[in-house]
KOLDREN-834209 format. One record per residue: x, y, z of N, C-alpha, C in turn; residue in three letters; chain. Coordinates in steps of 0.2 Angstrom, whole numbers, always signed. Each point is the difference from the previous one (the first is absolute). Layout:
// KOLDREN-834209
ATOM    npx    npy    npz   capx   capy   capz    cpx    cpy    cpz  rest  kette
ATOM      X      Y      Z      X      Y      Z      X      Y      Z   ALA      A
...
This chain:
// KOLDREN-834209
ATOM    npx    npy    npz   capx   capy   capz    cpx    cpy    cpz  rest  kette
ATOM     +4     -6     +0     -4     +6     +0     +4     +6     +0   MET      A
ATOM     -2     +5     -4     +4     +7     +0     -5     +5     +3   LYS      A
ATOM     +3     +3     +5     -4     +5     +4     +3     +7     -1   LEU      A
ATOM     -5     +5     -1     +3     +7     -2     -4     +5     +5   VAL      A
ATOM     +4     +5     +1     -3     +6     +2     +0     +5     -5   THR      A
ATOM     -6     +4     -1     +0     +4     -6     -4     +6     +1   TYR      A
ATOM     +1     +5     -4     -4     +7     +1     -5     +0     -7   ARG      A
ATOM     -6     +1     +1     -5     +2     -5     -4     +5     +2   LYS      A
ATOM     -1     +6     -4     -4     +5     +2     +1     +3     +7   ASN      A
ATOM     +7     +1     +1     +3     +2     +7     -2     -4     +6   ASN      A
ATOM     -2     -6     -1     -2     -4     +5     +5     -6     +0   GLN      A
ATOM     +3     -2     +6     +5     -5     +1     -4     -7     +1   VAL      A
ATOM     +1     -5     -4     -4     -6     +0     +5     -6     +1   CYS      A
ATOM     -3     -6     +1     +3     -6     +1     -2     -5     -6   LEU      A
ATOM     +4     -3     -3     -3     -4     -5     +4     -7     -1   GLY      A
ATOM     -2     -4     -4     +3     -6     -2     +0     -1     -8   THR      A
ATOM     +5     -2     -3     +1     -1     -7     -4     -6     -3   MET      A
ATOM     -4     +1     -5     -2     -6     -4     +2     +2     -7   ILE      A
ATOM     +6     -4     -2     +3     +1     -6     +3     +7     +0   GLU      A
ATOM     -2     +4     -5     +2     +7     +0     -5     +5     +2   ASP      A
ATOM     -4     -2     +4     -5     +5     +3     +0     -1     +8   LYS      A
ATOM     -3     +5     +3     +0     +1     +7     -8     -1     +3   VAL      A
ATOM     -1     -4     +5     -6     +0     +3     +0     +3     +7   VAL      A
ATOM     -4     +5     +1     +0     +3     +7     -2     -4     +5   ASP      A
ATOM     +4     -1     +5     -1     -4     +6     +0     +5     +7   ILE      A
ATOM     -1     +6     -1     +0     +5     +5     -6     -2     +6   SER      A
ATOM     -5     -3     -3     -5     -2     +5     +2     -5     +5   ASN      A
ATOM     +5     -4     -1     +2     -5     +4     +6     +2     +5   LEU      A
ATOM     +4     +5     -2     +5     +2     +4     +2     +7     -1   HIS      A
ATOM     +2     +4     +6     +1     +7     -1     +6     +2     -3   LYS      A
ATOM     +5     -5     +1     +7     +1     -4     +4     -6     +0   ASP      A
ATOM     +6     +0     -3     +3     -6     -1     +3     -3     +7   MET      A
ATOM     +1     +4     +4     +2     -3     +7     -5     -4     +3   ASN      A
ATOM     -6     +3     +0     -6     -3     +2     -1     -7     -3   ASP      A
ATOM     +1     +0     -7     -1     -6     -4     +5     -6     +2   LEU      A
ATOM     +6     +3     +1     +6     -5     +2     -2     -3     +7   ILE      A
ATOM     -2     +4     +4     -1     -2     +7     -6     -5     +0   LYS      A
ATOM     -5     +1     -4     -5     -5     +0     +2     -6     -3   ASP      A
ATOM     +3     +0     -6     +3     -6     -3     -4     -4     -4   GLY      A
ATOM     -7     +1     +0     -4     -5     -4     -1     +2     -7   ASP      A
ATOM     +4     -3     -4     +0     +1     -7     -6     -3     -4   LEU      A
ATOM     -3     -5     +3     -5     -4     -3     -6     +5     -1   ALA      A
ATOM     -2     +4     +5     -5     +4     +0     +1     +5     -6   ILE      A
ATOM     +6     +3     +0     +2     +5     -5     -1     -3     -7   ILE      A
ATOM     +2     -6     -1     +0     -4     -7     -8     -1     -2   GLU      A
ATOM     -4     -2     +5     -7     -1     -1     -4     +7     -2   GLU      A
ATOM     +2     +5     +4     -3     +7     -1     +2     +2     -7   TYR      A
ATOM     +6     -1     -2     +3     +3     -6     -4     -3     -6   ALA      A
ATOM     -1     -7     +1     -4     -3     -6     -7     +3     -1   LYS      A
ATOM     -3     +1     +6     -7     +3     +0     +0     +7     -3   LEU      A
ATOM     +6     +4     +1     +0     +7     -2     +4     +0     -7   GLN      A
ATOM     +2     -5     -3     +4     +0     -6     -3     +5     -6   SER      A
ATOM     -7     +0     +0     -3     +4     -5     +1     +8     +1   ASN      A
ATOM     +3     +1     +6     +1     +7     +2     +7     +2     -1   LYS      A
ATOM     +4     -5     -2     +8     +1     +0     +2     +7     -4   ALA      A
ATOM     +5     +3     +2     +2     +6     -3     +7     -1     -4   ILE      A
ATOM     +0     +3     -6     +7     -1     -4     +5     +4     +4   LYS      A
ATOM     +6     -4     +0     +5     +3     +4     +3     +7     -2   ILE      A
ATOM     -1     +1     -6     +2     +6     -3     -4     +6     +2   GLU      A
ATOM     -6     -1     +3     -4     +5     +3     +0     +2     +7   ASN      A
ATOM     +6     -3     +3     +1     +1     +7     +7     +2     +1   ILE      A
ATOM     +2     +3     +6     +7     +1     +2     +2     -5     +5   GLU      A
ATOM     +4     -4     -1     +3     -5     +5     +4     +3     +5   LEU      A
ATOM     -1     -1     +6     +4     +3     +6     +4     -6     +2   LEU      A
ATOM     +4     +2     +5     +4     -6     +4     -6     -4     +3   SER      A
ATOM     +1     -7     -1     -5     -4     +3     -1     +1     +7   PRO      A
ATOM     +5     +1     +4     +0     +2     +7     +2     +8     +0   ILE      A
ATOM     -5     +4     +1     +1     +7     +0     +3     +3     +7   THR      A
ATOM     -2     -4     +5     +2     +3     +7     +3     -6     +4   SER      A
ATOM     +6     -2     -1     +3     -5     +3     -1     +0     +8   PRO      A
ATOM     -1     -5     +3     -1     +0     +7     +6     +2     +4   ILE      A
ATOM     +6     -1     -3     +6     +3     +3     +6     +1     -5   ARG      A
ATOM     +5     +2     +2     +6     +0     -5     +1     -6     -4   ASN      A
ATOM     +2     +1     -7     +1     -5     -4     +7     -3     +2   ILE      A
ATOM     +0     -7     +1     +6     -3     +2     +4     -2     -6   ILE      A
ATOM     +6     +1     +0     +4     -1     -6     +6     -4     +2   CYS      A
ATOM     +2     -4     -5     +6     -5     +1     +6     +3     -5   ILE      A
ATOM     +5     +2     +3     +6     +2     -4     +5     -5     -2   GLY      A
ATOM     +3     +1     -6     +6     -5     -2     -2     -7     +0   TRP      A
ATOM     -6     -1     -3     -3     -7     -1     +2     -4     -6   ASN      A
ATOM     +4     +3     -5     +2     -3     -6     +8     +1     +1   TYR      A
ATOM     +3     -5     -1     +8     +0     +1     +3     +5     -5   LEU      A
ATOM     -2     +1     -6     +4     +5     -4     -2     +7     +2   LYS      A
ATOM     -6     +1     +3     -2     +7     +2     +4     +1     +7   HIS      A
ATOM     +1     -5     +4     +4     +1     +6     +7     +2     -2   PHE      A
ATOM     +3     -3     -6     +7     +2     -2     +0     +8     -2   GLU      A
ATOM     -6     +3     -1     +0     +7     -3     +0     +4     +6   GLU      A
ATOM     +0     -2     +7     -1     +4     +6     +6     +6     +0   ARG      A
ATOM     -2     +5     +3     +4     +5     +2     +6     -2     +5   TYR      A
ATOM     -3     -3     +5     +4     -2     +6     +3     -7     -1   GLN      A
ATOM     +6     +0     -4     +3     -6     -2     +3     -4     +5   GLN      A
ATOM     +1     +4     +6     +3     -4     +6     -5     -4     +3   HIS      A
ATOM     -7     +1     -1     -5     -4     +3     +0     -7     -4   ILE      A
ATOM     +0     -6     +4     +0     -6     -2     -7     -3     -1   GLU      A
ATOM     -1     -5     -4     -7     -3     -1     -2     -3     +7   LEU      A
ATOM     -6     +2     +2     -2     -3     +6     -4     -6     -1   SER      A
ATOM     -1     -4     +5     -4     -6     +0     -7     +1     +2   ASP      A
ATOM     -1     +7     +1     -7     +2     +2     -2     +5     -5   LYS      A
ATOM     -7     +1     -2     -2     +6     -4     +2     +7     +3   PRO      A
ATOM     +1     +4     -5     +1     +7     +2     -7     +3     +0   THR      A
ATOM     -2     +4     +5     -7     +2     +0     +0     +8     +1   VAL      A
ATOM     -5     +3     -3     -1     +7     +1     -7     +2     -2   PHE      A
ATOM     -2     +6     +1     -7     +1     -2     -1     +7     -4   THR      A
ATOM     -6     +0     -4     -2     +6     -3     -6     +3     +3   LYS      A
ATOM     -1     +6     +0     -6     +3     +4     -6     -1     -4   ALA      A
ATOM     -6     +0     +3     -6     -2     -3     -2     +5     -5   THR      A
ATOM     +3     +6     +0     -2     +5     -5     +4     -1     -7   THR      A
ATOM     +4     -5     +0     +4     -1     -6     -5     -4     -5   THR      A
ATOM     -5     -2     +2     -5     -4     -5     -2     +4     -5   VAL      A
ATOM     +0     -3     -6     -3     +4     -6     -3     -5     -5   ALA      A
ATOM     -4     +3     -5     -4     -5     -4     +5     -2     -6   GLY      A
ATOM     -2     -6     -3     +4     -3     -5     +1     +4     -6   PRO      A
ATOM     -4     +5     -2     +2     +4     -6     +0     +7     +2   TYR      A
ATOM     +1     +2     +6     +0     +7     +2     +6     +3     -2   ARG      A
ATOM     +0     +7     -2     +6     +4     -1     +3     +1     +7   GLU      A
ATOM     +6     -1     +1     +3     +1     +6     +5     +6     +0   LEU      A
ATOM     -2     +5     +5     +3     +6     +1     +5     +0     +5   VAL      A
ATOM     +6     +3     -1     +5     +1     +5     +4     +6     -1   TYR      A
ATOM     +3     +3     +5     +4     +6     +0     +8     -2     -1   SER      A
ATOM     +2     +3     -6     +7     -1     -1     +5     +5     +5   ASP      A
ATOM     -4     +4     +4     +4     +4     +5     +1     -5     +6   GLU      A
ATOM     -4     -5     +1     +1     -5     +5     +5     -5     -2   TYR      A
ATOM     -1     -3     -6     +5     -5     -2     +2     +1     -7   THR      A
ATOM     +6     -2     -1     +2     +0     -7     +1     -7     -3   LYS      A
ATOM     -1     -5     +4     +1     -7     -2     -6     -4     +2   MET      A
ATOM     -5     +1     -4     -6     -4     +1     +1     -6     -5   PHE      A
ATOM     -2     -6     +3     +2     -7     -3     -6     -5     +1   ASP      A
ATOM     +0     -5     -5     -5     -5     +0     +2     -6     +3   TYR      A
ATOM     -5     -4     +3     +2     -7     +2     -7     -4     -1   GLU      A
ATOM     +1     -5     -5     -6     -4     -1     +0     -6     +6   ALA      A
ATOM     -6     -1     +2     -1     -4     +6     -6     -4     +0   GLU      A
ATOM     +0     -6     +3     -6     -4     +1     -3     +2     +7   LEU      A
ATOM     -6     +2     +0     -3     +2     +7     -5     -6     +2   ALA      A
ATOM     +1     -2     +6     -4     -5     +3     -5     +3     +5   VAL      A
ATOM     -6     -2     +0     -5     +2     +5     -2     -5     +5   VAL      A
ATOM     +1     +1     +6     -2     -5     +5     -8     +0     +1   ILE      A
ATOM     -2     -6     +1     -8     -1     +0     -2     -2     +7   GLY      A
ATOM     +4     -2     +5     -3     -1     +7     +6     +1     +5   ARG      A
ATOM     -2     +1     +6     +4     +2     +5     +5     -6     +2   GLU      A
ATOM     +6     +1     +1     +5     -6     +2     +6     +3     +4   GLY      A
ATOM     +2     -4     +4     +6     +1     +4     +4     -6     +1   LYS      A
ATOM     +7     +0     -1     +4     -6     +1     -2     -6     -6   GLY      A
ATOM     -1     +3     -6     -2     -5     -5     +6     -4     -3   ILE      A
ATOM     -1     -6     -1     +5     -4     -3     +0     +1     -8   SER      A
ATOM     +6     -1     -3     +1     +0     -7     -5     -5     -3   GLU      A
ATOM     -1     -5     +3     -5     -5     -4     -7     +2     +0   GLU      A
ATOM     -2     +4     +5     -7     +3     -1     -1     +7     -2   GLU      A
ATOM     +6     +3     -1     +0     +7     -2     -4     +2     -6   ALA      A
ATOM     +0     -4     -5     -4     +2     -6     -8     +0     +1   LEU      A
ATOM     -2     -4     +5     -7     +0     +2     -2     +7     +3   ASP      A
ATOM     +4     +4     +2     -1     +7     +3     -1     +5     -6   TYR      A
ATOM     +1     -2     -6     +0     +5     -5     -7     +1     -3   ILE      A
ATOM     -2     +6     -1     -6     +2     -4     +1     +0     -7   PHE      A
ATOM     +5     +4     -2     +1     +1     -7     +6     +4     -2   GLY      A
ATOM     +1     +2     -6     +6     +3     -3     -2     +6     -4   TYR      A
ATOM     +5     +5     -1     +0     +5     -4     +7     +2     -3   MET      A
ATOM     +0     +4     -5     +6     +3     -3     +1     +6     +5   CYS      A
ATOM     +7     +1     +1     +2     +6     +3     +6     +4     -3   ALA      A
ATOM     +1     +6     +1     +6     +4     -2     +2     +3     +7   ASN      A
ATOM     +6     -2     +2     +2     +3     +7     +5     +6     -3   ASP      A
ATOM     -3     +6     -2     +3     +5     -2     +4     +3     +6   LEU      A
ATOM     +7     +2     -2     +4     +2     +6     +5     +6     -2   SER      A
ATOM     +1     +4     +5     +4     +6     -1     +7     -2     +3   ALA      A
ATOM     +4     -2     -5     +7     -3     +2     +4     +5     +4   ARG      A
ATOM     +0     +7     -2     +4     +4     +4     -3     +1     +7   ASP      A
ATOM     -6     +0     +1     -3     +1     +7     +1     -7     +4   ILE      A
ATOM     +0     -5     -3     +2     -7     +3     +6     +1     +4   GLN      A
ATOM     +5     +3     -3     +7     +1     +3     +1     +5     +5   GLN      A
ATOM     -5     +4     +1     +0     +6     +4     -2     +0     +8   GLN      A
ATOM     -3     -6     +2     -3     -1     +6     +3     -5     +4   HIS      A
ATOM     +7     +0     +1     +3     -5     +4     +0     -7     -2   GLY      A
ATOM     -1     -1     -7     -1     -7     -3     -7     -3     +1   GLY      A
ATOM     -5     +4     +3     -7     -2     +0     -3     +2     -7   GLN      A
ATOM     -4     -5     -2     -3     +2     -7     -7     +3     +0   TRP      A
ATOM     -3     +0     +6     -7     +2     +0     -2     +7     -4   PHE      A
ATOM     +4     +5     +1     -1     +6     -3     +0     +0     -8   MET      A
ATOM     +5     -4     -2     +1     +0     -7     -5     -5     -3   GLY      A
ATOM     -3     -4     +4     -5     -5     -3     -7     +3     +1   LYS      A
ATOM     -1     +5     +3     -7     +2     +3     -3     +7     -4   SER      A
ATOM     +3     +2     -5     -3     +5     -4     -7     -2     -2   ILE      A
ATOM     -5     +5     +1     -7     -1     -2     +0     -3     -6   ASP      A
ATOM     -5     -5     -1     -1     -3     -6     +6     -3     -4   GLU      A
ATOM     +4     -3     +4     +6     -3     -3     -1     -8     +1   SER      A
ATOM     -6     -2     +0     -1     -7     +0     -6     -2     -4   CYS      A
ATOM     +0     +1     -6     -6     -2     -4     -1     -8     +0   PRO      A
ATOM     -7     -2     +1     -2     -7     +1     -5     -2     -5   LEU      A
ATOM     -1     -6     -1     -5     -2     -4     +2     -5     -6   GLY      A
ATOM     -3     +0     -6     -6     +4     -1     -6     -2     +4   PRO      A
ATOM     +0     -7     +3     -5     -3     +4     +3     -4     +5   TRP      A
ATOM     -4     -2     +4     +3     -5     +5     -2     -7     -2   LEU      A
ATOM     +4     -4     -2     -1     -7     -2     +0     -5     +6   VAL      A
ATOM     -5     -3     +1     -1     -5     +5     +5     -6     -1   THR      A
ATOM     +3     -3     +6     +5     -4     +0     -2     -7     -4   LYS      A
ATOM     -6     -1     -1     -2     -6     -3     +1     +0     -8   ASP      A
ATOM     +1     +6     -2     +2     +1     -7     +7     -1     -2   GLU      A
ATOM     +4     +0     +5     +7     -1     -2     +3     -7     +3   ILE      A
ATOM     +2     -4     -5     +2     -7     +1     +6     +0     +4   GLU      A
ATOM     +5     +4     -2     +7     +0     +4     +3     +7     +0   ASP      A
ATOM     -1     +3     +6     +2     +7     +1     +8     +0     -1   ILE      A
ATOM     +3     -5     +1     +8     +0     -1     +2     -2     -7   GLN      A
ATOM     -4     +1     -5     +2     -1     -7     -4     +5     -5   ASN      A
ATOM     +1     +6     +1     -4     +6     -4     +6     +4     -2   LEU      A
ATOM     -1     +2     -7     +5     +5     -3     -2     +7     +3   ASP      A
ATOM     +5     +4     +1     -2     +7     +3     +5     +4     -5   ILE      A
ATOM     -3     +6     -2     +3     +4     -5     -2     +7     +2   THR      A
ATOM     +5     +5     -2     -1     +7     +1     +3     +3     -7   CYS      A
ATOM     -4     +5     -2     +1     +3     -6     +0     +8     +1   LYS      A
ATOM     +5     +4     -3     +0     +7     +1     +0     +2     -8   VAL      A
ATOM     -6     +4     -1     -1     +2     -7     +1     -5     -5   ASN      A
ATOM     -3     -6     +2     +0     -6     -5     +6     -4     +0   GLY      A
ATOM     +6     +2     +3     +6     -4     +0     +0     -4     +7   GLU      A
ATOM     +1     -7     -1     +1     -4     +6     +6     +1     +4   VAL      A
ATOM     -1     +2     +6     +6     +2     +5     +0     -5     +5   VAL      A
ATOM     -5     -4     +2     +1     -5     +5     -4     -6     -3   GLN      A
ATOM     +3     -6     +1     -3     -6     -2     +2     -6     +4   LYS      A
ATOM     -4     -3     +3     +2     -6     +4     -6     -5     +1   SER      A
ATOM     +0     -4     +5     -5     -5     +2     +0     +0     +7   ASN      A
ATOM     -6     -1     +3     -1     +0     +7     +4     -7     +3   THR      A
ATOM     +2     -4     -4     +4     -6     +2     +7     +2     +3   SER      A
ATOM     +2     +6     -2     +7     +3     +1     +0     +3     +7   ALA      A
ATOM     -6     +1     +4     +0     +3     +6     +5     -4     +5   MET      A
ATOM     +4     +3     +4     +4     -3     +5     -5     -3     +5   ILE      A
ATOM     -5     +4     +3     -4     -2     +5     -7     +0     -4   PHE      A
ATOM     -3     -6     -1     -6     -1     -3     -6     +3     +4   PRO      A
ATOM     -6     +0     -3     -5     +3     +4     -2     -3     +6   VAL      A
ATOM     +0     -7     +0     -2     -3     +7     +5     +2     +5   ALA      A
ATOM     +7     +0     -2     +5     +2     +5     -1     +7     +3   THR      A
ATOM     -2     +5     -4     -1     +7     +2     -6     +0     +5   ILE      A
ATOM     -5     -3     -2     -6     +0     +4     +1     -3     +7   ILE      A
ATOM     +4     -6     +0     +1     -3     +6     +5     +4     +5   SER      A
ATOM     +5     +3     -4     +5     +4     +4     -3     +7     +3   GLU      A
ATOM     -4     +3     -4     -4     +6     +3     -4     -2     +6   LEU      A
ATOM     -4     -6     -1     -5     -1     +5     +4     -2     +7   SER      A
ATOM     +6     -2     +0     +4     -1     +6     +0     +6     +5   MET      A
ATOM     +0     +6     -3     +1     +6     +3     -7     +4     +1   ALA      A
ATOM     -4     -1     -5     -6     +4     +0     -6     -4     -2   MET      A
ATOM     -6     +2     +3     -6     -4     -3     -2     +3     -7   THR      A
ATOM     +0     -4     -5     -3     +2     -6     -7     +0     +0   LEU      A
ATOM     -3     +5     -4     -7     +2     +0     -3     +0     -6   LEU      A
ATOM     -6     -2     -1     -4     +0     -7     +1     +7     -3   PRO      A
ATOM     +2     +0     -6     +1     +7     -3     +8     +2     +0   GLY      A
ATOM     +4     -3     +4     +7     +2     -1     +3     -1     -7   ASP      A
ATOM     +4     +5     -2     +3     -1     -7     +7     -1     +1   ILE      A
ATOM     +3     -5     -3     +7     -1     +0     +3     +0     -7   ILE      A
ATOM     +5     +5     -1     +4     +0     -6     +6     -5     +1   LEU      A
ATOM     +1     -4     -5     +5     -6     +1     +7     +1     -3   THR      A
ATOM     +1     +6     -2     +7     +2     -3     +0     +1     -7   GLY      A
ATOM     +5     +3     -3     +1     +2     -7     +6     -4     -3   THR      A
ATOM     +0     -2     -6     +5     -2     -4     +6     +5     -1   PRO      A
ATOM     +5     -2     -3     +5     +5     -2     -2     +4     -6   SER      A
ATOM     +4     +5     -1     -1     +5     -6     -3     +6     +2   GLY      A
ATOM     +0     +2     +7     -2     +7     +2     +3     +5     -4   ILE      A
ATOM     -3     +6     +0     +3     +5     -5     +6     +3     +3   GLY      A
ATOM     +1     +1     +6     +6     +3     +3     +6     -4     -1   VAL      A
ATOM     -1     -6     -1     +6     -5     -1     +2     -1     -7   LYS      A
ATOM     -5     +2     -5     +2     -1     -7     +5     +5     -2   ARG      A
ATOM     +3     -2     -6     +6     +4     -3     -2     +2     -7   LYS      A
ATOM     -2     +6     -2     -1     +6     +5     -6     -1     +4   PRO      A
ATOM     -1     +4     +6     -6     -1     +4     -6     +2     -4   GLN      A
ATOM     -5     -3     +3     -7     +1     -3     -5     +2     +5   LEU      A
ATOM     +0     +6     +2     -4     +3     +5     -6     +3     -3   LEU      A
ATOM     -6     +0     +4     -6     +2     -3     -1     +7     +0   LEU      A
ATOM     -3     +3     -5     -1     +7     -1     -7     +1     -4   GLY      A
ATOM     -1     +6     -1     -7     +3     -3     -1     -5     -6   GLU      A
ATOM     -6     -2     +0     -3     -4     -6     +2     -7     -1   GLY      A
ATOM     +5     -3     +5     +2     -7     -1     -6     -4     +2   ASP      A
ATOM     -1     -6     -4     -5     -5     +1     +3     -6     +3   VAL      A
ATOM     -2     -2     +6     +2     -6     +3     -5     -5     +1   VAL      A
ATOM     +2     -6     -3     -5     -6     +0     +3     -6     +4   GLU      A
ATOM     -4     -3     +4     +2     -6     +4     -5     -5     -2   VAL      A
ATOM     +2     -6     -2     -4     -6     -2     +2     -6     +4   GLU      A
ATOM     -5     -4     +2     +2     -6     +3     -5     -5     -3   ILE      A
ATOM     +3     -6     -2     -3     -5     -4     -6     -2     +4   GLU      A
ATOM     -6     -1     -3     -6     -2     +3     -4     +4     +5   ASN      A
ATOM     +4     +6     +1     -3     +5     +5     -3     +6     -4   ILE      A
ATOM     +4     +3     -4     -2     +6     -4     +6     +5     -1   GLY      A
ATOM     -2     +6     -1     +5     +5     -1     -2     +7     +2   SER      A
ATOM     +4     +4     +3     -1     +7     +1     +4     +4     -4   ILE      A
ATOM     -2     +6     -1     +3     +5     -4     -1     +7     +2   LYS      A
ATOM     +6     +4     +2     -1     +6     +3     +5     +5     -4   ASN      A
ATOM     -3     +6     -1     +4     +6     -3     +2     +4     +6   THR      A
ATOM     +7     +2     -1     +3     +4     +5     -1     +8     -1   ILE      A
ATOM     -2     +4     +4     -1     +7     +0     +4     +3     +5   ARG      A
ATOM     +3     +6     -2     +4     +4     +5     -3     +7     +2   ILE      A
ATOM     +0     +1     +6     -2     +7     +2     +6     +3     +4   LYS      A
ATOM     +2     +6     +0     +5     +3     +3     -1     +0     +8   LYS      A
ATOM     -6     +2     +1     -2     +0     +8     -2     -6     +2   GLU      A
ATOM     +1     -1     +7     -3     -6     +3     -7     -1     -1   LEU      A
ATOM     -3     -5     -2     -7     -1     -1     -4     +0     +6   ARG      A
ATOM     -5     +4     +0     -4     +1     +6     -7     -4     -1   VAL      A
ATOM     -2     -4     +5     -6     -4     +0     -6     +5     +3   ARG      A
ATOM     -6     -2     -2     -5     +3     +3     -4     +5     -5   GLY      A
């Protein structure tokens, strides 16, 4: 099942995909977090069949991030592909036998096709990172690797956009450089876990202006999804709706020769096999963007 959050006539709605159309299921759940917590997909499937004659063409709506208001910061795994680890700034750091974990603020979430605005007075080194996003479906603590995949609700494409210069300016802590508003487009939909046969065997690609800049497969993860979930749950209770980014392959812009950093009009596309693709255009404002 592919679940979406979308805007139509200035109203935010919840929907499920039937082929290339969307059936409104807003009567069943107030938002995606509520749907995930409830977890009953059979009711949604039956309702969608009954309402299929009212399905909307996808080109007539605006897809938003499937989860528009994360329940807490997005949990991220760094250096989870060996070749990307070899791209690290801190070459003195050795490969750990545990995942590297950081977070992105909840305000980083953006829609799968939204124009993304940032200030070049804040960062001169805005960069892309194609990633698989995992969404937790039920509460768990002390989860074993053997049972970890049972706690997953579904998957999304993600782009962990990062300000490389800012990453290095806060004592080695990445949070500020990773938490620019709308620096984490997600989508285009939330694919339920039953749709994916093997999460550790999916091609993942990033393109900038049509050129492939990252290309790998989730089989190349140092720490597979089950290990990540288990390790996180040793410290913290995982909650329904938690979003986990599982790391990016090599090929980031700052490490390319010449560097490929994002600027006005650049188009960045992240695609993951059997999940979908997101595509965002970069826009620059001189002043810091003000919400409200």
